[in-house]
C-alpha positions as CSV (number, residue, x, y, z in Angstrom):
1,M,-4.2,-20.5,10.0
2,K,-2.4,-22.9,7.8
3,K,-4.6,-21.7,4.9
4,S,-3.7,-18.1,5.5
5,K,0.0,-18.9,5.6
6,K,-0.3,-20.8,2.3
7,I,-2.0,-17.8,0.6
8,L,0.6,-15.4,2.0
9,I,3.5,-17.6,0.7
10,L,1.8,-17.8,-2.7
11,L,1.5,-14.0,-3.0
12,I,5.1,-13.5,-2.0
13,A,6.2,-16.2,-4.5
14,I,4.2,-14.6,-7.3
15,F,5.8,-11.2,-6.6
16,L,9.4,-12.5,-6.3
17,L,9.3,-14.8,-9.3
18,T,8.0,-12.2,-11.7
19,G,9.4,-9.0,-13.1
20,C,9.3,-5.6,-11.4
21,A,10.3,-2.0,-12.1
22,K,14.0,-1.6,-12.9
23,Q,15.9,1.6,-12.6
24,L,17.4,3.0,-15.8
25,K,21.2,3.2,-15.5
26,D,23.8,4.8,-17.8
27,S,26.9,3.2,-19.2
28,K,28.8,3.9,-15.9
29,G,26.1,2.2,-13.8
30,N,24.7,5.4,-12.4
31,V,20.9,5.8,-12.0
32,V,19.5,8.1,-14.6
33,Q,17.4,11.0,-13.2
34,V,15.5,13.9,-14.8
35,P,17.7,17.0,-14.1
36,E,14.8,19.4,-13.4
37,T,13.0,17.2,-10.9
38,G,15.5,14.6,-9.7
39,Q,13.0,11.9,-10.7
40,T,14.5,8.4,-11.2
41,L,13.6,6.8,-14.5
42,I,12.5,3.2,-15.0
43,S,14.0,1.1,-17.8
44,N,11.1,-1.4,-18.4
45,I,8.3,1.2,-18.9
46,L,5.0,0.0,-20.3
47,C,4.5,2.6,-22.9
48,Q,6.2,5.5,-24.7
49,P,7.0,8.8,-22.8
50,T,5.8,12.0,-24.4
51,K,8.1,14.7,-23.1
52,E,11.1,15.4,-25.4
53,S,13.5,15.6,-22.5
54,T,12.4,12.2,-21.2
55,I,12.5,10.6,-24.6
56,K,16.1,12.0,-25.1
57,L,17.3,10.4,-21.8
58,Y,15.9,7.1,-22.8
59,E,17.4,7.2,-26.3
60,E,20.8,8.3,-24.9
61,N,20.8,5.2,-22.7
62,K,19.9,2.9,-25.5
63,V,16.3,2.1,-24.7
64,D,14.3,1.2,-27.9
65,L,11.1,3.1,-27.4
66,S,9.7,2.2,-30.9
67,K,8.8,-1.3,-29.6
68,L,6.5,0.2,-27.0
69,P,2.9,1.3,-27.6
70,K,1.8,4.8,-27.0
71,C,0.2,5.1,-23.6
72,S,-3.1,6.2,-25.2
73,S,-3.3,2.9,-27.0
74,F,-1.9,0.7,-24.2
75,K,-3.8,-2.5,-23.4
76,P,-3.4,-5.2,-20.7
77,T,-2.1,-7.5,-23.5
78,S,0.6,-5.0,-24.7
79,G,4.1,-6.3,-24.6
80,G,3.0,-9.9,-24.4
81,Y,3.1,-12.2,-21.4
82,E,5.5,-11.0,-18.7
83,G,4.6,-13.4,-15.9
84,V,1.7,-13.9,-13.6
85,W,2.2,-10.8,-11.5
86,N,2.4,-8.4,-14.4
87,T,-0.4,-10.1,-16.4
88,I,-2.9,-10.3,-13.6
89,F,-2.1,-7.3,-11.5
90,V,0.2,-4.6,-13.0
91,K,-0.9,-4.3,-16.6
92,P,-4.7,-4.3,-15.9
93,L,-4.3,-1.7,-13.2
94,A,-2.1,0.4,-15.4
95,W,-4.7,0.2,-18.2
96,I,-7.5,1.3,-15.8
97,I,-5.4,4.3,-14.5
98,I,-4.7,5.4,-18.1
99,K,-8.4,5.1,-19.1
100,I,-9.6,7.1,-16.1
101,G,-6.8,9.6,-16.4
102,K,-7.8,10.3,-20.0
103,Y,-11.4,10.8,-18.9
104,V,-10.7,13.1,-15.9
105,K,-7.8,14.9,-17.6
106,N,-5.4,14.3,-14.7
107,Y,-3.6,11.2,-13.6
108,G,-3.2,12.2,-10.0
109,L,-7.0,12.4,-9.7
110,A,-7.2,9.1,-11.6
111,I,-4.9,7.5,-8.9
112,I,-7.2,8.8,-6.2
113,I,-10.3,7.5,-8.0
114,V,-8.9,4.0,-8.6
115,T,-7.6,3.8,-5.0
116,L,-11.1,4.6,-3.6
117,A,-12.8,2.4,-6.1
118,L,-10.7,-0.6,-5.2
119,R,-11.2,-0.1,-1.5
120,L,-15.0,0.1,-2.1
121,I,-14.8,-3.2,-4.0
122,V,-13.0,-5.0,-1.1
123,M,-14.9,-3.2,1.6
124,P,-17.1,-6.2,2.5
125,V,-14.0,-8.0,3.5
126,T,-12.1,-5.2,5.1
127,K,-15.2,-4.1,7.0
128,K,-15.3,-7.5,8.7
129,T,-11.7,-7.0,9.8
130,A,-12.7,-3.6,11.3
131,M,-15.7,-5.2,13.1
132,Q,-13.4,-7.8,14.6
133,S,-11.4,-5.1,16.2
134,E,-14.5,-3.6,17.8
135,N,-15.6,-7.1,18.9
136,M,-12.2,-7.6,20.6
137,K,-12.8,-4.4,22.5
138,K,-16.1,-5.7,23.7
139,A,-14.5,-9.0,24.8
140,G,-11.7,-7.1,26.5
141,P,-13.0,-7.3,30.1
142,E,-13.7,-11.1,29.9
143,L,-10.3,-11.7,28.3
144,E,-8.6,-9.7,31.1
145,K,-10.4,-11.8,33.7
146,L,-9.3,-15.0,31.9
147,E,-5.7,-13.8,31.9
148,A,-5.9,-13.1,35.7
149,K,-7.5,-16.4,36.3
150,Y,-4.7,-18.4,34.7
151,K,-1.8,-16.0,35.4
152,D,0.0,-18.7,37.4
153,A,-1.0,-21.6,35.2
154,Q,2.0,-23.8,34.3
155,S,0.6,-27.3,33.6
156,Q,-0.5,-28.4,30.2
157,Q,-4.0,-29.2,31.4
158,E,-4.4,-25.6,32.7
159,M,-3.1,-24.1,29.5
160,M,-5.6,-26.3,27.5
161,M,-8.5,-25.1,29.8
162,K,-7.4,-21.5,29.2
163,S,-7.4,-22.0,25.4
164,Q,-10.8,-23.6,25.5
165,E,-12.3,-20.8,27.6
166,M,-10.6,-18.2,25.3
167,L,-12.2,-19.9,22.2
168,A,-15.6,-19.8,24.0
169,I,-15.2,-16.0,24.5
170,Y,-14.2,-15.6,20.9
171,K,-17.3,-17.5,19.8
172,K,-19.5,-15.5,22.1
173,Y,-18.3,-12.2,20.5
174,N,-18.0,-13.6,17.0
175,I,-14.3,-13.2,16.8
176,S,-12.1,-14.9,14.3
177,P,-8.4,-14.8,15.4
178,M,-7.1,-14.9,11.8
179,S,-9.4,-12.3,10.4
180,G,-6.8,-9.6,10.8
181,C,-4.6,-11.4,8.3
182,I,-7.3,-11.0,5.6
183,F,-6.8,-7.2,5.3
184,A,-3.0,-7.7,4.9
185,L,-3.5,-10.4,2.3
186,I,-5.5,-7.9,0.3
187,Q,-3.4,-4.8,0.9
188,I,0.0,-6.3,0.0
189,P,-0.7,-7.2,-3.6
190,L,-2.7,-4.0,-4.2
191,F,0.1,-1.8,-2.9
192,F,2.8,-3.5,-5.0
193,A,0.6,-3.5,-8.1
194,F,0.1,0.3,-7.6
195,Y,3.8,0.8,-7.0
196,E,4.7,-1.2,-10.2
197,S,2.1,0.3,-12.5
198,M,2.7,3.9,-11.5
199,N,6.5,3.7,-11.7
200,R,6.2,2.1,-15.2
201,L,3.7,4.5,-16.7
202,P,5.3,7.6,-18.3
203,V,1.9,9.4,-18.4
204,V,1.9,9.1,-14.6
205,F,5.5,10.0,-13.8
206,E,5.5,12.8,-16.4
207,G,2.2,14.2,-15.0
208,N,1.4,16.5,-12.2
209,F,-1.2,17.0,-9.5
210,L,-2.8,20.4,-8.5
211,K,-0.1,21.9,-10.8
212,I,2.4,22.0,-7.9
213,F,3.3,18.3,-7.5
214,N,5.1,16.2,-10.1
215,L,3.7,12.7,-9.9
216,G,7.1,11.1,-10.4
217,T,9.1,13.2,-8.0
218,S,9.8,12.3,-4.4
219,P,9.8,14.9,-1.6
220,L,13.5,14.5,-1.0
221,S,14.4,15.1,-4.7
222,A,12.0,18.0,-4.9
223,M,13.3,19.7,-1.7
224,Q,16.8,19.4,-3.1
225,H,15.6,21.6,-5.9
226,G,14.0,24.1,-3.5
227,E,10.4,22.8,-3.9
228,W,9.4,22.7,-0.2
229,Q,5.7,22.3,-0.9
230,Y,6.3,18.5,-1.1
231,L,6.6,18.5,2.7
232,I,2.8,18.6,2.7
233,L,2.8,15.1,1.3
234,V,5.1,13.9,4.0
235,I,2.9,15.4,6.7
236,L,-0.3,13.9,5.2
237,V,1.3,10.5,4.9
238,A,2.4,10.7,8.5
239,A,-1.0,11.8,9.8
240,A,-2.9,9.2,7.7
241,T,-0.6,6.4,8.9
242,Y,-0.7,7.4,12.6
243,F,-4.5,7.7,12.8
244,S,-5.1,4.5,10.8
245,F,-2.7,2.6,13.2
246,K,-4.2,4.2,16.3
247,M,-7.7,3.2,15.4
248,N,-6.7,-0.4,15.2
249,K,-5.6,-0.7,18.8
250,T,-7.3,-3.5,20.7
251,A,-8.8,-2.8,24.1
252,S,-8.3,-6.4,25.3
253,M,-4.5,-5.9,25.7
254,N,-3.0,-5.8,29.1
255,S,-0.6,-3.0,30.1
256,E,2.5,-4.7,28.9
257,Q,1.0,-5.7,25.6
258,A,-0.3,-2.2,25.1
259,K,3.1,-0.7,25.7
260,S,4.7,-3.2,23.3
261,M,2.0,-2.5,20.7
262,A,2.4,1.3,21.1
263,M,6.2,1.0,20.7
264,T,5.8,-1.1,17.6
265,T,3.3,1.3,16.1
266,N,5.5,4.3,16.8
267,V,8.5,2.6,15.2
268,M,6.4,1.7,12.1
269,V,5.1,5.3,11.9
270,V,8.6,6.7,12.1
271,F,9.8,4.2,9.5
272,I,7.0,5.2,7.1
273,I,7.6,8.9,7.6
274,I,11.3,8.4,6.7
275,A,10.3,6.3,3.7
276,S,7.8,8.9,2.6
277,F,10.6,11.3,1.7
278,S,11.8,8.8,-1.0
279,I,8.4,7.7,-2.5
280,S,7.0,9.4,-5.5
281,T,4.0,11.7,-5.3
282,S,1.8,9.1,-7.1
283,I,2.6,6.5,-4.4
284,A,2.0,9.1,-1.6
285,L,-1.4,9.9,-3.0
286,Y,-2.3,6.2,-3.0
287,W,-1.0,5.8,0.6
288,I,-2.9,8.9,1.9
289,F,-6.2,8.1,0.4
290,N,-6.0,4.4,1.1
291,S,-5.2,5.1,4.8
292,G,-7.9,7.8,4.8
293,F,-10.4,5.3,3.6
294,T,-9.4,2.9,6.4
295,I,-9.9,5.7,9.0
296,V,-13.4,6.6,7.7
297,Q,-14.4,2.9,7.5
298,N,-13.3,2.3,11.1
299,L,-15.2,5.3,12.3
300,L,-18.3,4.2,10.6
301,V,-18.0,0.7,12.0
302,K,-17.3,2.1,15.5
303,R,-20.4,4.3,15.2
304,G,-22.5,1.3,14.0
305,K,-21.3,-0.8,16.9
């Protein structure tokens, strides 16, 4: 447990102590947006934009684009060293998205491919986490009996005996209490790396997906311009989030724990739905296919069990 906490603290420190995407602001301090789409521009982009209207906005706000490489020639070493986070996570991921996007001729599709490829790479670890959830369901009846047995326990000796018996049940069903943290430790840096790289790549936020979604536009901005098809992304984000959370429920919970967990899950789903109105299409695609992969993986694990 101490080891997991140290890893989590290290990841947070790496993210907080290094650079991140910064909104482009004009001389009055207002955030600069693309008039046609309402898309917010980022000041510390990794490579040069290609659209004349976007280039003009950057030049008007005194961003020297000549110092940046063209996106087609961007490398993980471009721009020099920018801290551990950008060097290890953001720039290599941005380079991979560019390379795949050039090959498949669409950066929305490239995001989907990279998302699924990364999930396949870390699948041996995340699969173990999913298996732990199924093992907890098997251990559920015995854990419920244990709770009933010690429901009136108050002395330290009784609590120690309860802990020992619980550990024995965990060992019997091959359950590691901290295994659930592993998935979060993997997901957190991956999500932020995607968020950073996609926001800082002009080829991404200038691109489109299925010819009806601008990759840099959020549903809220799009709907303000009368583009209601972006509601599809919100619905897909909501559905993927709900079912991925629902499949992670543990059968060993008592009624009070189940109610508390259900309430927490519902609050998180509502929060993510609200947030989905403000995230770009590129981030929405990552979230939908990442959550979709989790759902499919859990179904396969459940069928295998």
